[in-house]
N, C-alpha and C positions, 0 to 999 in steps of 0.2 A: 614137165612138172611146173605148175604155176603156184604163186603165193596169193592167197585171197584175204583181203582185209576189209571188214565191214565197219565203217565209221558210223557213229551215232547220228550224224547228219543225214544218213541215208534213210533213216526211219522217220516218217511223217505221221503225226497223229492228227486225225480229223475229229474235232469235237463239235458235235451238233447240239448246242444248248442255247437257251434264250439269251440274246444280247441284253445287257443290263442298261437299258435306256429308260431310267426311271428316277424319281425322287425317292431316295431310300433313306431310312432312318438308321441303317446299320453303321455303327461307329461314328455317327454324326447326328447331333441333336440340333435341328434347324431352329427351334424355339430358343434354345440356350444360346446359339450363335447370334441370333438377332437381339437378344437381351444384352449380350456382351458388348456389342458395338452399335447401339441404335442410332447414334448421331451420324455414323458413317453410312447408314442405309437411308438417307434422306437428303433433301436439298439444303445443304449447310455450307459453312465456310471451309469444310474439309474437302480436299480435292487432290488431283494428281497433276494439275497444270495451272500455272499462274503467270500472268503478265502484269507487271507493275513498273513503278518508277519512283524516284525520290525527287521532289521539287527542291530548288535551291534553298539552302539554309545559311544562316550567318556563320561563315567559317571561322574557326579558331585554330589554335595550334594543333588541337586534337579534334577532328571531325570524322566520325565513323558512321557509315550507313550500314545498319545491322539487320540481318534477317534471322529471327529466332524460330526454329523449326522443330516440331515434335510429331511423333507418330506412335501408334500402338504396335507397329511392326518394325522390324529391321528392314529398311528399304533404301535403295540407292537414290540420292537426290543430286540433280544437276542444276547448277546456276550458270547462266550464260547471259552475255550482252552481245548479241550477234553483230551489231553495227560497229562494235569496238574490238571484235575478235577475242573476247574474254570468255573463258569457260573454266569451271571448277566443279569437282564432284566430291561428295561426302556421304557417308552412310549414317542413317539414324540409329540411335539406341532406343529400344522400345521403352516408351513412357518416360523419356528424358528429353532434354533440350539440346540441340546442336546449334551452333551459331556460324553464320557465314557473313563475311565482312566485305564491303565494297568501299573504295575511296570515292570522294565526290566526283572525281574526273571520270569514274566508271559508272556510277549509279545515278548521276544527274545529267540532264541534257546540257547544262553549262554551269559554270561556277561564277559566283559574284560576291562582292562585299556590299555593305550598306551604301557605299559611295558609288557603286557602279550602276549605270543606267540599265534597266532590264532589256533583254533582247526582244526584238519584234516577234509577234506571233509567227511561229514557224513549225514545219514538220521536220523532225529529226529522224532520218532513216535508220531503222534497226537499233535505235537506242533503248528500246524497251528492255526491262530486266525480266528474264524468262527463268522460271523455276519449274522443274518437272520431276516426277518420281514414279516408281513402279506401283506403290501402294499409297492410299490417301495420307496426306500430311496436313498439319496446321501451320500456317505461315504468319508470323507477326513481324512487321517492319518498323524500325525505329531509326530516326535521324538523331544522332547523338553528337552534340557539340557543347563545349563549355558554356554553361548558362543559357543554352538554347536547344531544347529537345521536344519531341513528341513522337507518337507512334500511331499506327493504324493496323487494323485486322485485315489482312489480304483476302480477297474473294477469288475463288478458283474460276477458271474459264467457263466451267459448266454453270456457274451462277451469275454470269454477267448478263446485261440487258442491252436493249437498243435505245433506251430513252432515259435521260437523267435531268435533274436540276442541280445547279452548282450551289454549294453552301461554302462561302469563304468569309473573309473579314476585310474591312477597308484598310487602305494604306494611310497611316497616320503621319507620314513624313511630309516635308515641304516639297519633295521631288525636284529640288534644285541642288542641294548639297547631299541629300540622303534619299534613298529609295527603299521603301519597305512594302513592296508590292504583294498582292495576292496572286495566286497561280491556280490554273487548272490544267492538268495533263490528261490527255486522252490517248490510250494505247490500244492498238488494234491487234488481236490475235489472228487475224485473217487477211488474206489478200483481197484486193479490190473492194475495200470498205469505204463507202461514201459517208462522210461525217458532216453534219450541218451544226453550226454553232450560232445561236441567236443570243445576242448580248442582252443582259438584264441590268442588274445593279441599281444605280440611282440615275436621275436625269443628267447629272454632270459626269457620270462615269465614262471611261473609254479604256480601250486596251492599248498595249504598247504597239500594236499594229494599226491603230487608228479606228478600230471598230466601235461604233456608237450604239447606245441602247435601241433595241428594236431591229437592228440590222442583222441580217443572216449572211454568213459566209460558209461556203462548202469546200471540203478538202477530200482528197482521194488518198487513203492510207493503205499501205501494204503491210504484210505481216511483220510485226515487231516495230512498226513506226510509232513515233510519239508526236502528237500535236500539242504544243505548249502554248497556252494563252496566258498573257500577263496583263495585269492592270497598270495604268499609268496616270498619275495625278493625285493630288491630295484628296483623300477620302474616296478615291475611285474603288469600286467594288464589283466583283464578278458574280456575287450572289444573285440567284434568280435567273441566271442564264440557262438556256434550254439546249440540251444536246440530244441529237437524234442521229442514228446511224443505220446503214443498211444491214450490218451484221453486228453482233455484240461487241462491246468495248469495255475496257476498264477506265475508271475516272478517279483521279487523285486530286483533291483540292487542298490548298494550303495558304498560309500567310508567312512572309519572310520574318516578320517580328511584329506581333499584334499586341495592342493595348486594349484590354477589355474591362469596362466599357472604353470607348474611344476617348483618348486623351487622359487615360488613367494609368500611371506608371505601375509596374514596369512591363516592358514588352517581352514576348517570347515567341518562338517558332510554333506554329500550329499546323497540323495536317490531318486529313481523314480520307478514307476511301468511300466514295458516294455509293448509296444503295439505289438500284434501278427502280423505275416506276412500278413494275409488277409486284414488288415486295411491300409497297406502301399499305398501311392500314388506317384505321380511323381512331384508335385510342393509343396514347403514349403515356408512359409513366416516368415523370421527371423526379429525380431524387437529388437532394442537396449534397454537396461535396463535404466530406468530413472535415470539421474544424473551421469551416467558413462561417462568418457572422451574417452574411447576406446570401440571398439566392443568386444563382447563376443567371446569365443572359441566355435566352433561347431564341432560335429563329424557326419560324414555321412556314413551310412552303406548300403550295397547292399545285395540283395538276389539272384541275377543272375550274373554270370560271364560276363565280357565285358560291364558292365554298364558305360555309359558316363555321367559325372556330369557337371552341368552348374551353373555359378553364374551370375545372371541377363542376362541370355541368352548367355553368353560367355563361351566356353568350359573351364572347370577347370581341369578335369582329366578323365582318363579312367581306371577303375579298372579291374584287370585280373581275380579276383576270387569273389565268393560269400562270402563276409565278411571274417572271418579268421584272417589273419595277417594284422597289420597296414601297410598302404601304398600299400597293395596288394589287400585287400578286403574292406578297409575302410580308411577314412581320418580323421585327427584331425588338424584343422587349425583355425586361427582367421578369423572371418567372413569377415573382410576387414581391411586393414592396415590404412585406412583413418579415418576420423571423423565418429562417430556413425551414422548409417543410416539404414533404412529398406532395406532388400535384399531378392530376390527370389532365392532359390536354387532348382534346378531341376535335373531330371534324365531321360534318354530315356527309362528306365525301373523303376519299383517301388523301392523307396529308403526309408530310415529312418533317421531322423535328430534329434539330441539332442543338446540343448544349455546349455553352462556352464558359469554362471556368475563368473567373475574373482575375485581374492583376492584383498584385500585393496591396497597392494603395487603396483599393476599393474598400477594404475593411481592416487594413493594417495587420493582416495575418500573412505570415510568410508562405507564399504560394506563387504559382506562375500559370499563365494562360495555357489551356489546351482546348481542343474541340473534340466532341464525341457525338457520333450519330446515335440516335436512340431507336432500337428495334420496336416495332409496334406490338401491341398486345396480341394481335393475331399471329405473330411469329414467335411467341413464347415456346419454350421447349421443356421436356420432362427430364432430359439428361444432357449434360454438356461436358466436354473436355476442353481444357484451355491451358495455356502456359503463360508465364510472366515474361516481360521483356528483359531477360537476363538469365544467365546460366548459374548453376550451383557454384558457389565459391567466389563470386565476384562479377563485376561488369554490369550489374543491373542498377535499379533505383533503390534508394535507401529504404523506402516504405512502399508497400503494395497494398491497396485497399480493394475491396469488393463492395458494391452496393447491390444487395440481393432483394429483388422484388418478388414476393411469394404470396400465395393464397393462404390467408391466416386460418387457423382452426376455429371451431365454433366458440372457443373461449378466448379468441384473439391472441393465442399463443402460437409458437412455432410448431408446426405439425410434426408428429412422430416420424413420419416417413421422409422428411427432408434431411438428406445426408450429404456429407462432403467426403470425397475420396482423397486420402493423402498417400502419395507415392512412397513406398518403402521397398527398396531392393528390386525395383522394376515392376512391382505389383501395387495395386491400390488396396489400402485398408480403409474400410468405410466406418465413419463415425456419425452418430446422430448429432445434428447441429444443436438440438435441445440439450444434449449432454455437455457439449463444449461451452456453450454460452446461452442460457435460457432467455436472455433479454430479447424480446420480440422486435425491438426497434420502434419506428414511428408508423402509424397507420395512415393510409390514404383516407380522405374525408368522404369519398363517394364510392358506391358499389359499381362494379362493371359486370354486366350480365348476372346481377344478383349476387356477386361474390365480393368479399372483402379482402383487400390486399394490404400488405405491410412492406416496409423497407427496412432492412437490417444491414448495417455496415460491419464488415469483417476485415480484420487485419491479417494478412497472410503471414505465416511464420518465416517463410524463406522463398527464394526463387525456385521454380520447378513447375511440374505438370500436375494439374488438379482435375478432379471430377466433382460434379454436383448432380444429384438426382432427387426426384420427388414424384409422387403420384399425380400431382397437378402441375400444369405448365408454369414456368417461372422465367425470370430474366435476370441477367447479371451484367453490371457495368464494372469495368476494371480501370483503375487509375492509381497514380502513385507519384511520389516526389523524391527528389534529391535537392539539397539546397540550390535554389535558383534554376531548377529544372523540374519538368513535370511531364506526364503523359496521361492519355485517357482514350478508351475505345470500348466497344461492347466486348465482353469476354468471349462470346460466341454469337453466331447469327444463323437463324433459320432463314431460308431464302425461298420459301414456297411461293408459287404463282397465285397470288390472291385475286387476280383478275379472272381466274378460271374456277369452275365448279366441278372439279375432277376428284373423284374418290375411288377410281378403279385403277388398279396397278397394271403395268405392262404385261403382255402375254407372250412369253417365249415359246417357240415350237422348234422341234429338231428330231432327227433320226440318228441314232448311234449305230453304226455298222459294226459287224462282228470283229473287224480289225481295229476298232477303237477310234473311228473317224466320224466327225460331224462336219459335213460340208454343205448342209442345207439349212443351217440355223437361221431363224428369223425372229426378231422381237418386234411386236407392234403395241403401241400404247393405245389404251382405250379410255373413254368410249369412242365410238365411231363418229360421234358428233364433234366436229372440228371447233365449234364455238366454246365448248366446255373442256375439250381435251387439252392437257398442258404439254403434251409431247415428251419425247425422250429427254432426259436430263443427263444421265451418265450410265455407263456400264462398268462394273468393277469385277475383275477376276480376283477372287479371294485366295491369293497364293498361300497364305498361312494355313488355310484349311484345305488346300488342294495339294496333289502330288502327281508327278509323272504325266502331266497334261500340259500342252501348249494351247494358248487361247488368243484369238484376235477377233476384231470386228471392223466393219467398214466405218471409216471416220464419218462424223456428222456434226452439224452445228447444233449444240444443245438448245432445246425448246423450240426448234424450227422444223424438225421432221418427226413423223410419227412412227417410223419403222426403219430398221437397218438389218443387214445380214451379219451373222457371226459364225465363227468356225472354231473347231477344237480337234486336236488329234493327240493320241497317246504317243509319248516319246519312246518308251521301251515296251514293246508289245509282249515281252516275256514276263512283265510284271503287272500287278494290279495298278489301277490309276483312279483318281477321283478329281473332279472339277467342281468347284463351288463358285457360282456366278450370280451377281446381283444386278438386276435391271431396275432403274429408278426413273420416275417421271418428274416433271417440273413441279408437281404439287406434293412431292415427297412420298408418293405411293411406291412401294417396291415389291418385286417378286424375286426371291432368291431360290435358285435351283441347285440340286446336287446331281451330278452325272457320275455313275460308277461304271468302270470297266473292269471285268473280272477276266484275268488272263487265262487262256487255255494251254499255256506252255507246259509241256511235260519234259522234264530233264531226263534224257536217256543216257545211261552210262553202265559199264565202261565201253570204250571202243573195243571192237571184237576183231581178233586176228585169227583167221582160220588156218593159217600155216600153209605149207607147200603140199599140194594135193595132186593125185593122179586122176585122170579122167575116170569118172565113175565112183570116186571116193565120196563118202557121205560124212558130214560132220554136224553135230548139234551143239550150239552154244547158248548160253543164257545171258540176257541183258536185263537191266532193271529200269523201270520208269518211276521217277520220284516226283511226287506232287509237293513242290516247294511254295505253293501259293497259300494264301490265308483263307482259303475256302475250298470246298470239295470240287472236283472236276468230273464231269460226266463224259465218259468216253463212248462214243457211238460206234466207232470202227477204227482200226489201225491198218494202214496199207503200206507195204514196202515200196520204196521209190523204184527199185529195179526188180520188180516181182517176176519178170520174165527171164531172169538170168540165173536161175538155179536156187534162189532164196525162197524160203517158205516159213511163214509164221505158224507154229503148231497149235498154240492155245488161243483160240478165237472166241473167248467167253464174253462177248460184247452183246449189248451195251452193259456198262458197269459204272459205278460211282466210286471214285478214289478220294477218300477223305484227305483233308489237309494234313501234311506231315507224313502221309502214308506212301507206300511204294508197291509196285507190282512187278512180278518177274515174267519176262517173255522168253519163250524158247524158239530159237531160230535154227532151221535146218538148211544146210547147203549141200547140193549135189554138183560136183565138178563135171561139167559137160564138155568143156573145150579148153 
């Protein structure tokens, strides 16, 4: 006599239904998803990997190098300085700011005071500040010292370029007792990156390494390396210097303590992250800084010889070279000699414009210098998310302003659709700007593409994360003050490749097997015309909208390849799964797909014990199959694993459809044969 026990694992269900390899609207609204986070589905300053650095600041008893990070998702953020063995991790809070802090010894290539001679031009191995995350984040960097501060908007690796022009400010010290140099730091996110630096500035400028105007030097950078170039000499300037690299790089320019205009007290630290060539446009909207009695200083740079510059449509100058020397390839002027007003600066070829807030003695208004790159009109956005350089409850600047450049309504008022999102309890509450303050601000004096624009200054109520949206593209500059300190940077930056005429999104293809695997995924950017194609920018696995899927893709250098492979697989094949993936090209075109896997797992229970039987005994037992999925299951057939050992399934009423939450009874007969 033997005891026979049939476990549920002996029963295998074969379900022959269509594998769900499709873009499905079930439980997922693609249009709603794209409207929710439009700025994350384009080429912007949001990203998952950043390489940056802080150039030396005038150190005081308290000097903090701050990274203010926000995200729409909860995501793990890692901050590391590989060459110094430093690493720290922190998790974001959705729609709030977290701060990460570095000391000058960790975040700068070297430390100095105003009395220390600057270090020669050098490569610092692995000194780059590396920030990366699972989901897109916004990163704002601020160097905070007593009476000496500025900030910049960090650009992700996916938005970097291979060609830049330096915008800095001259050293106003005597360079015998005091050194207030300007700096440019070049950080490589890649191995074997050949970087060339061609010195610009003025005829009398030179670097701390002895490089003179017009001279080119080449450097070989590895991943995480920082090339630090420093000016040396009274009024030496790095502005107009040309950077070219074999692979994309980050570029941070600064001044140790700048007087703007030159020889106008008091000085302050200034820094900015340069914008690559491919982002440059032809029209820039300058706006005056709130409370100032004079216009700011601006610098205009060219990338093509013979570029004609205009101020409000009137010719300003024609420059003979592509950047290089002052007044030959770039200009440094006051925006206008009259009262502060908004102005449009243009070029007949792409240009680059940087604004410099002036020193206090320029107009006897308490303020301090900062530098701010201006995004071109061609990069204006319809929705942005941004955060202040400070967390709720302290640590930021006393006052935070926005200069909002927007398309005015037909009555020259604020349009009804222009709204600001105020964060409350982790969510955004939208309010019409017209209801908050109907004052339209100042109008620009000329039309751009037949459209009239205005500038409105907004004082933010507190530190935090904000949104702005409108039907027509706009631009926002962020700046602020604490007594004897200041900051300024674009609130957000679109970084579309304006050198390409690409309006076609990437095309992903794949096959989802019945076991929930994609091992043949390929995405290819279009068009096939390499002249106009902007190439792949980034791929985002939208984890907040996905579940029970793993995703990965073959790494690539953004904007340099047109296709790559990608892979996905279901983690637990007994459960349903969904993957939402966005593929974005360098012109901001995107394709977002949804892949659904519908599990065919049927839970069979209970375990069946047939007891002790004699040869020839027959026993019939009942087991149940439960559909615990969120969808019907089509059962084509059911086969016993050990069909030839005396077991028999009595009710073979297949095929059948078992609704979600339903169950079915199976009758099993066993005849003991041995």
